C-alpha positions in Angstrom: -146.1 97.5 -66.9 -148.1 98.7 -64.0 -150.3 95.6 -64.1 -147.2 93.3 -64.8 -145.4 94.9 -61.9 -149.0 94.1 -59.7 -149.4 90.9 -60.7 -145.3 89.7 -60.0 -145.3 91.5 -56.3 -148.3 89.8 -55.7 -147.2 86.0 -56.2 -143.8 86.6 -55.4 -143.7 88.8 -52.2 -142.6 85.9 -49.8 -140.0 84.8 -52.6 -137.1 87.0 -51.1 -137.0 85.5 -47.3 -134.0 86.6 -45.5 -132.7 87.0 -41.8 -133.4 90.7 -40.4 -132.4 93.4 -42.5 -132.3 96.6 -41.3 -134.7 99.5 -43.7 -133.5 101.4 -46.9 -133.1 104.3 -44.7 -130.0 101.9 -42.9 -128.6 101.1 -46.4 -128.3 104.4 -48.0 -131.4 103.8 -50.0 -133.8 105.9 -48.9 -134.6 109.3 -49.6 -132.0 111.9 -49.7 -133.7 114.7 -49.0 -132.0 116.7 -45.9 -135.7 117.5 -44.8 -136.2 114.1 -44.3 -133.4 113.3 -41.8 -134.3 113.0 -38.8 -132.3 113.8 -35.7 -131.4 112.0 -32.2 -134.1 113.6 -29.4 -136.1 115.2 -32.0 -139.9 115.3 -32.9 -140.6 115.1 -36.3 -144.5 116.2 -38.0 -144.6 115.7 -41.2 -147.5 114.5 -43.8 -148.5 111.6 -45.5 -151.6 111.5 -48.2 -152.9 114.8 -46.6 -152.6 113.4 -42.8 -150.6 114.6 -40.1 -147.9 112.5 -38.5 -145.5 113.2 -35.6 -142.4 111.0 -35.1 -140.4 110.8 -31.4 -137.1 109.9 -32.1 -134.9 108.6 -28.7 -131.8 110.3 -28.1 -130.1 107.0 -28.8 -130.7 107.2 -32.4 -128.3 106.8 -35.2 -128.8 106.5 -38.4 -125.9 103.8 -38.5 -127.8 101.3 -35.8 -131.5 99.6 -36.8 -134.1 100.9 -33.6 -137.5 99.7 -32.7 -140.0 101.7 -33.9 -143.9 101.4 -32.5 -146.9 102.8 -34.5 -149.8 104.3 -31.3 -153.2 105.2 -31.9 -154.9 107.8 -30.3 -158.3 106.9 -29.3 -161.7 108.9 -30.2 -161.4 112.5 -31.0 -157.4 112.4 -29.1 -154.9 114.8 -30.5 -152.0 112.4 -31.1 -149.7 114.6 -28.8 -152.5 114.0 -25.5 -151.2 110.1 -25.9 -148.1 111.1 -26.5 -147.9 112.7 -23.2 -150.5 109.5 -21.3 -148.4 107.3 -22.6 -144.4 108.9 -21.2 -143.4 107.1 -24.2 -141.1 110.1 -24.9 -139.4 109.5 -21.8 -136.3 107.9 -22.0 -137.0 106.3 -18.7 -139.8 104.4 -20.1 -138.7 103.7 -23.9 -134.8 104.0 -24.4 -135.0 103.3 -27.8 -138.4 103.0 -30.1 -138.6 105.6 -32.4 -142.5 106.8 -31.6 -145.5 107.2 -34.8 -148.3 109.3 -33.6 -150.7 109.2 -37.3 -154.2 111.1 -36.9 -157.1 109.9 -37.9 -159.5 111.7 -39.9 -161.4 114.4 -38.5 -159.7 112.5 -35.8 -161.7 108.3 -35.5 -160.3 106.1 -37.2 -162.5 103.5 -39.4 -162.6 100.9 -36.8 -164.9 103.8 -34.9 -168.5 101.6 -34.8 -170.0 105.2 -35.3 -168.5 106.1 -37.6 -168.5 102.3 -40.1 -171.8 102.4 -39.5 -172.0 106.0 -41.5 -170.1 105.2 -44.4 -171.0 101.6 -44.6 -169.1 98.7 -45.5 -169.3 98.8 -49.0 -167.8 102.9 -48.7 -164.9 103.4 -51.4 -163.6 104.8 -48.2 -164.1 101.8 -45.9 -159.8 100.7 -46.6 -158.9 104.3 -46.2 -156.8 103.2 -43.2 -154.9 100.4 -43.8 -154.4 102.0 -47.0 -152.7 105.5 -45.2 -150.8 103.0 -42.7 -149.3 100.5 -45.6 -148.1 103.8 -47.2 -146.9 105.3 -43.7 -145.0 102.1 -43.8 -143.7 102.1 -46.6 -142.9 105.8 -46.0 -141.4 105.6 -42.9 -139.1 102.7 -43.9 -137.1 104.8 -46.5 -136.9 108.2 -43.8 -135.1 106.4 -40.5 -133.2 103.8 -39.7 -135.5 101.2 -38.5 -135.4 97.7 -37.8 -137.9 95.9 -40.2 -138.0 92.9 -37.5 -139.1 95.5 -34.8 -141.9 97.0 -35.7 -145.1 97.2 -33.5 -148.3 98.5 -33.5 -150.1 99.9 -30.1 -153.4 101.9 -29.4 -155.9 103.2 -26.8 -159.6 102.7 -27.5 -160.9 102.6 -31.1 -157.3 102.9 -31.9 -157.0 99.3 -30.6 -159.9 98.4 -32.8 -157.9 100.3 -35.2 -155.0 97.4 -34.4 -156.5 94.9 -34.5 -157.4 95.7 -38.1 -153.8 95.8 -39.1 -153.0 92.6 -37.3 -156.1 91.0 -39.2 -154.7 92.4 -42.9 -153.4 89.8 -45.3 -150.5 92.2 -46.2 -149.7 94.5 -42.5 -150.1 91.1 -40.2 -146.2 90.3 -41.7 -145.4 93.6 -41.2 -145.3 94.0 -37.4 -143.9 92.1 -35.4 -146.9 92.0 -32.3 -150.0 94.3 -31.4 -150.6 95.4 -28.2 -154.0 97.9 -27.1 -155.8 99.4 -24.3 -158.7 99.8 -23.3 -159.9 98.8 -26.7 -162.9 99.1 -28.5 -163.6 95.9 -30.6 -166.9 95.5 -33.4 -168.2 92.7 -33.7 -169.9 91.3 -37.1 -170.9 87.8 -38.7 -168.5 85.6 -40.6 -167.4 87.0 -43.4 -169.0 90.7 -43.2 -166.1 93.0 -43.1 -164.4 94.4 -41.2 -164.8 92.7 -37.8 -166.0 89.8 -39.7 -163.1 88.8 -41.0 -159.6 88.2 -40.1 -157.1 87.7 -42.9 -154.0 87.2 -40.8 -150.7 85.9 -42.6 -149.4 84.7 -39.0 -149.6 81.3 -37.5 -148.2 82.9 -34.3 -149.1 86.2 -33.1 -148.2 88.3 -30.1 -151.1 90.0 -29.0 -151.5 92.1 -25.8 -154.6 94.0 -24.3 -155.4 95.9 -20.8 -158.8 96.8 -19.6 -159.8 98.7 -16.5 -162.8 96.3 -15.5 -164.7 100.1 -14.9 -164.0 101.7 -18.4 -167.8 103.2 -19.0 -166.6 103.4 -22.9 -165.5 99.9 -24.0 -167.2 98.0 -20.9 -165.3 95.0 -20.1 -168.7 92.9 -20.1 -171.5 94.2 -21.7 -173.5 96.4 -19.9 -177.3 96.3 -19.6 -179.1 97.4 -23.4 -175.8 96.7 -25.1 -176.1 95.3 -28.1 -173.7 91.8 -28.5 -173.8 91.9 -31.9 -171.7 94.8 -32.6 -168.9 95.1 -30.0 -166.9 92.1 -28.2 -165.8 92.0 -24.5 -162.1 92.3 -24.2 -162.3 88.6 -22.9 -163.5 87.0 -26.0 -161.6 89.6 -27.9 -158.9 87.6 -26.1 -159.5 84.0 -26.7 -160.7 84.6 -30.1 -157.2 85.9 -30.5 -155.7 82.5 -28.7 -157.8 80.9 -30.9 -156.1 82.0 -34.2 -152.8 81.1 -32.7 -153.5 77.8 -32.4 -153.4 77.9 -28.7 -156.3 75.2 -28.6 -158.9 74.2 -26.0 -158.6 73.6 -21.9 -157.3 70.4 -21.7 -158.7 69.9 -18.0 -159.0 72.3 -15.0 -157.0 74.8 -13.4 -154.7 73.6 -11.3 -153.1 76.1 -8.3 -149.1 76.4 -8.4 -147.2 74.8 -6.6 -144.5 77.7 -5.9 -147.0 81.1 -6.4 -150.3 80.6 -4.8 -151.7 83.7 -7.1 -151.4 81.4 -9.7 -153.3 79.3 -11.4 -152.1 76.9 -14.8 -154.8 75.5 -17.0 -153.1 73.0 -19.5 -154.7 73.7 -23.3 -154.6 71.3 -26.2 -151.7 73.6 -27.6 -150.4 75.2 -25.0 -150.3 76.5 -21.3 -153.0 79.2 -20.0 -151.4 80.9 -16.4 -154.0 83.3 -13.8 -151.8 85.4 -12.0 -153.4 88.0 -9.2 -151.3 90.7 -8.8 -150.4 94.7 -7.4 -152.6 93.2 -4.4 -155.2 92.3 -6.1 -155.7 95.1 -8.4 -154.7 92.9 -11.1 -155.6 90.3 -12.9 -153.3 88.9 -15.2 -154.1 85.5 -17.9 -150.7 84.7 -19.9 -151.1 82.0 -22.7 -148.2 80.1 -24.2 -149.3 79.0 -27.8 -146.4 75.6 -28.9 -146.9 77.4 -32.1 -147.6 75.6 -35.8 -144.7 73.0 -35.9 -146.1 71.7 -33.0 -142.5 72.3 -30.8 -143.6 72.4 -26.6 -142.3 75.8 -25.5 -144.2 75.1 -22.0 -142.3 77.1 -19.5 -141.9 75.3 -15.6 -144.8 76.0 -13.3 -145.6 80.4 -12.8 -142.4 80.9 -15.2 -144.5 82.3 -17.3 -144.2 86.1 -17.7 -144.9 88.4 -19.5 -142.0 88.8 -22.1 -142.6 84.7 -22.7 -146.2 85.1 -23.7 -148.0 85.0 -26.9 -151.2 85.9 -25.9 -151.1 88.5 -22.8 -154.1 90.1 -21.3 -154.6 92.3 -17.7 -157.9 93.4 -16.1 -157.3 96.7 -13.6 -159.9 96.8 -11.1 -160.7 100.5 -10.1 -159.9 101.5 -13.6 -162.0 103.0 -16.0 -161.4 104.6 -19.8 -157.4 104.9 -20.0 -154.3 104.2 -20.3 -153.8 102.9 -16.8 -149.9 104.6 -15.2 -151.0 105.0 -11.5 -150.6 103.5 -8.2 -152.9 100.5 -7.6 -155.4 99.9 -4.5 -153.7 96.6 -2.5 -156.4 94.3 -0.7 -154.8 91.8 2.3 -156.5 88.9 0.5 -158.5 88.0 -2.9 -160.9 85.4 -3.3 -159.7 83.4 -7.1 -161.3 80.1 -8.3 -162.8 80.5 -5.0 -160.0 79.9 -2.7 -158.5 82.9 -0.7 -155.1 84.4 -1.3 -153.6 86.3 1.0 -151.2 89.0 -0.7 -148.4 89.8 -0.4 -146.1 93.2 0.0 -144.9 94.4 -3.5 -145.0 97.4 -5.9 -148.1 98.8 -6.5 -147.8 101.0 -9.1 -149.2 99.3 -12.9 -147.1 101.4 -15.5 -148.4 99.9 -18.5 -146.0 102.0 -21.2 -143.9 99.6 -19.9 -145.4 96.4 -19.4 -145.7 96.8 -23.5 -142.5 98.0 -24.4 -141.0 94.8 -22.0 -143.9 92.8 -23.9 -142.7 94.2 -27.8 -139.1 94.2 -27.3 -139.6 89.9 -26.0 -140.8 89.5 -30.0 -139.2 89.8 -33.4 -140.9 89.5 -36.3 -140.1 86.0 -37.8 -137.3 85.2 -40.7 -140.2 83.9 -43.2 -141.5 87.6 -43.2 -138.8 89.8 -43.7 -138.2 90.8 -47.3 -133.9 92.1 -47.9 -134.0 95.6 -48.2 -131.2 95.4 -51.4 -134.5 92.9 -53.1 -134.1 89.7 -55.4 -131.0 89.2 -57.6 -131.9 89.1 -61.5 -131.3 85.4 -61.6 -133.9 85.5 -58.9 -136.1 87.7 -60.6 -135.8 85.7 -63.6 -137.1 82.3 -62.4 -139.9 84.5 -60.7 -140.8 86.1 -64.3 -140.4 83.0 -66.3 -143.1 81.0 -64.1 -145.3 84.4 -64.4 -145.0 84.3 -67.5 -145.1 80.7 -68.5 -148.7 80.0 -66.3 -150.1 83.3 -67.9 -149.4 81.8 -71.7 -150.6 79.1 -70.7 -147.7 76.5 -70.3 -146.1 77.7 -72.8 -142.6 78.2 -72.3 -140.7 82.0 -72.8 -137.6 83.2 -74.9 -134.3 84.0 -72.7 -134.5 87.2 -74.3 -138.0 88.2 -73.5 -137.1 86.9 -70.2 -134.7 88.8 -69.1 -136.3 92.4 -70.8 -138.9 92.0 -68.9 -137.2 91.6 -65.5 -135.4 94.6 -66.9 -138.7 96.9 -67.3 -139.4 95.6 -64.0 -136.2 96.7 -62.2 -136.9 100.3 -63.5 -140.5 100.0 -62.7 -139.4 98.9 -58.9 -137.0 102.1 -58.8 -139.1 104.5 -59.8 -141.5 103.6 -56.8 -138.9 103.8 -54.4 -137.2 106.3 -55.9 -140.8 108.0 -55.4 -141.1 111.0 -52.8 -142.7 109.8 -49.6 -144.6 113.1 -48.8 -145.0 116.5 -47.8 -142.3 117.9 -44.7 -144.5 120.3 -42.3 -142.9 123.8 -41.8 -142.3 125.0 -38.7 -145.0 127.7 -38.6 -147.2 125.3 -39.4 -146.2 122.6 -36.7 -146.9 125.0 -34.4 -150.7 125.4 -35.9 -151.1 121.4 -35.4 
C-alpha cells in the first residue's frame, strides 16, 4: 500500500489546486496534543528527526488567523539563537506578524557547506539529509501552527544562504516557499548535472529571490580572491544573474539609460523585463532590481524609477565598507559617487540600512501562486476515484478497471493518508533540556 500511496501522490500532487488555504492546525486537523500548542509571544523549542528547532511566535498570533512563516538558516557553526539576535526578527517593530523558525544543522554545518560536501561526497546516502529534514519540518509545522501556506519564506546567512538556494532549486520545496532571501550567501559551483550546485530542478517559472552582500566580505568574497578556485564558488553577481535567467528575465536589450526622475537610477530594458540599478544610502549601497514579465508574457514593467523592492522578482544589494554578517547599521555617506561613468550628487537621507526590514518587506509582497497551493481539506472521493482510475488504467496497460475495485482502492488510500496525517509530528524539548540547548 505504501508503494501505491507514494505513486498516487507523486502523479496527482498538482491536481487539487485551490485558492490560498490555511494549514491543518487552523482547520483543526493538525496535532491535538496540548504540548504542541503555541501561544502568542512564546519561544518553543522541540525536535524533528533528532534536530533541535527553535520557534518564536509573534504577539499578534492567534490560532484562528493564518500567519506568515519564515524559516531562517544559520551560518556555519552559528547557534540559531545568535541568528535570532542578529536579525532582530523577534522584535515586533521589525517583524510584527511572521512566525520565525530556526532549525539547527547537524554538527552546526549544513550540507551546503563546501567543506562538508567534499567530505561526504555527492554520492553519500546523507547527501540529501538536510533537504529531507526541511520537508519533514514544513509538514510538521503545518499541523502544529496556524500558518498561511501561501506565505512561507526561506532566509539564510552565509552557508545558510547556500542552504536556501538548494531549497529554491528542489523540485518539491521550490513550490512550498513563496520567496527566498540570502545574506552574505555562500553558493557553490559545479558542472551542469553535478549535484547539488550543478542541478536546479525548481518547478517555478518565476521565483522571487534576493541577496544582500557586503563588498568587504572575507568569508564569501564579493569577488573571487586571488588564488580562489572559480570552479568551486559562485560569486553573488553571477548567482543573481543565474536566477534572473531561471526567471526568464532575458538578456539586456540595449544600454542602461539614466532615469529622468531620479538621477541615481539607471534603467536597462531586458528581453523579457526591466532592470534598475540605484545608488542608495549615501553611496554605500548599490541596489539592482529586476522585474520579469512572466511565463504568460504579461508586461509587468513599472514606470521609470518606480521599481521598488516589493515589486522586484530578483533583488540584490551590494553594501560598501561591510564584511560578512547581517547588516543592520548606519552606513557612511559620500557627497558624490561615480556610477555608470557619471558623477552623481547624493542627497541627504537616511543612512541606516536594515537588512531585516528590507527582507520582511520583500517577503510580505510575495505570495505563493495559487497553482502551487493544495487544499487543506484534501480531494473529494470523486476526485480521488478519477485520479485512481487513470493511474491504475495506465499501470494495467490501458485495461479498464471495475468501479468496485476503484472504490476499494480509494478507501485504502484514504486510510493510508489519514494514518500519515495523524502520525505524531515530533518530540517536544522539556523546559530543563531547553535551558541546556
